[in-house]
C-alpha positions in Angstrom: 8.4 22.7 -23.2 7.9 21.9 -26.8 6.6 18.5 -27.8 9.9 17.5 -29.4 12.0 18.6 -26.4 13.3 16.1 -23.9 12.8 16.8 -20.2 15.9 18.1 -18.4 17.1 16.7 -15.0 15.5 19.8 -13.4 12.1 18.8 -15.0 12.4 15.3 -13.5 13.5 16.2 -9.9 10.5 14.1 -8.7 12.2 11.0 -10.3 14.7 11.0 -7.3 12.2 11.7 -4.5 11.9 8.8 -2.0 8.2 8.7 -2.3 8.3 8.4 -6.0 11.0 5.7 -6.0 9.1 3.7 -3.4 5.9 4.0 -5.4 7.7 2.9 -8.6 9.6 0.0 -7.0 6.3 -1.1 -5.3 4.4 -0.9 -8.5 6.9 -2.9 -10.5 7.3 -5.6 -7.9 3.5 -5.8 -7.4 3.0 -6.5 -11.1 5.7 -9.2 -11.0 4.1 -10.7 -7.8 0.7 -10.7 -9.5 2.3 -12.7 -12.3 4.0 -15.1 -9.9 0.5 -15.9 -8.5 -1.2 -15.7 -11.9 -2.8 -19.1 -12.0 -3.9 -19.1 -8.4 -7.0 -17.3 -7.0 -4.8 -15.2 -4.8 -3.4 -11.7 -5.2 -0.5 -10.4 -3.1 -2.9 -8.5 -0.7 -5.1 -11.6 -0.3 -2.1 -13.8 0.4 -0.9 -11.2 2.9 -4.3 -11.4 4.6 -4.1 -15.2 4.7 -0.6 -15.0 6.1 -1.6 -12.5 8.8 -4.6 -14.7 9.9 -2.6 -17.9 9.8 0.0 -16.3 12.0 -2.6 -14.8 14.4 -5.6 -17.1 14.3 -8.6 -15.3 15.8 -7.5 -11.8 14.8 -10.3 -9.4 13.9 -10.8 -7.3 10.8 -10.5 -4.2 12.9 -7.1 -5.4 14.4 -5.7 -6.1 10.9 -6.9 -2.7 9.6 -5.2 -0.9 12.6 -1.9 -2.6 11.7 -2.0 -1.9 8.0 -2.4 1.3 6.0 -5.9 0.3 4.9 -9.4 0.5 6.0 -11.5 -2.1 7.8 -13.8 -2.0 4.8 -10.9 -3.0 2.5 -9.9 -5.8 4.8 -13.5 -7.0 5.1 -13.9 -7.1 1.3 -10.8 -9.2 0.9 -12.0 -11.5 3.8 -15.4 -12.0 2.2 -13.7 -13.0 -1.1 -11.4 -15.5 0.8 -14.4 -16.8 2.7 -16.3 -17.5 -0.6 -13.3 -19.3 -1.9 -13.3 -21.5 1.3 -10.0 -20.2 2.6 -11.1 -18.2 5.6 -13.9 -18.6 8.1 -15.4 -16.2 10.7 -16.2 -17.5 14.1 -16.9 -16.0 17.5 -13.7 -15.0 19.1 -12.1 -17.3 21.7 -12.4 -14.3 24.0 -16.2 -14.5 23.6 -16.7 -11.1 22.0 -16.6 -10.1 18.4 -15.9 -12.0 15.2 -12.6 -13.6 14.6 -10.9 -14.8 11.4 -9.4 -18.3 11.0 -7.7 -19.9 8.0 -9.3 -23.2 6.8 -7.4 -26.3 5.9 -7.9 -25.5 2.2 -6.7 -21.9 2.9 -3.5 -23.2 4.5 -2.9 -25.5 1.5 -3.3 -22.6 -1.0 -1.4 -20.2 1.2 1.5 -22.7 1.4 1.6 -23.2 -2.3 1.4 -19.4 -3.0 4.2 -18.8 -0.5 6.4 -21.2 -2.4 5.9 -19.1 -5.5 6.4 -15.9 -3.5 9.7 -17.3 -2.1 10.8 -18.3 -5.7 10.1 -14.7 -6.8 12.1 -13.3 -3.9 15.0 -15.5 -4.9 14.8 -14.2 -8.5 14.6 -10.7 -7.1 17.7 -11.2 -4.9 19.6 -12.6 -7.9 18.5 -9.7 -10.1 19.5 -7.1 -7.5 22.6 -8.9 -6.3 22.6 -10.7 -3.0 24.4 -7.9 -1.0 22.2 -5.1 -2.5 19.1 -7.2 -1.8 20.0 -7.8 1.8 20.9 -4.2 2.3 17.6 -3.1 0.8 15.6 -5.5 3.0 17.5 -4.4 6.1 16.9 -0.7 5.3 13.2 -1.2 4.6 12.8 -3.3 7.8 14.3 -0.3 9.7 12.2 2.2 7.8 8.8 0.7 8.2 8.4 1.4 12.0 9.8 4.9 11.4 7.3 5.5 8.7 4.5 4.2 10.9 5.5 6.6 13.6 5.8 9.4 11.1 2.3 8.5 9.7 0.8 8.5 13.2 2.5 11.8 14.0 1.1 13.4 10.8 -2.4 12.1 11.7 -2.1 13.8 15.1 -1.3 10.7 17.1 -4.6 9.0 16.2 
């Protein structure tokens, strides 16, 4: 294709692939979420980690990594950063074996404030997409996530 030629629909077939659309939608919303948390020390992934630990106090890094498409090393790096900020602490598990994560009082305060911002962003997103389209998209993705997890596991050979 010459430099002055515009791509045809055939040249841009990838633009309508599910994987590409999910990536593009995720990239765009991630940037907007980063902006919503701009003047906080949290990022969407670190807020997600705080939410997970707050919901499941005493969860281990390995358990979190098993549930998310990320490595234990990635979770550990985020946890270390949150510990340094005073939002997370590691203690011996209530079950007596292994290290468990717990959100501190300051972590709960920051998490709560960040989730207010997150909810405001979600409301803006719902308005921008239209309430019905927003609800339909959320329902479809809620249904798709477990199916994608099963597909991912199958592709890894059931590991």
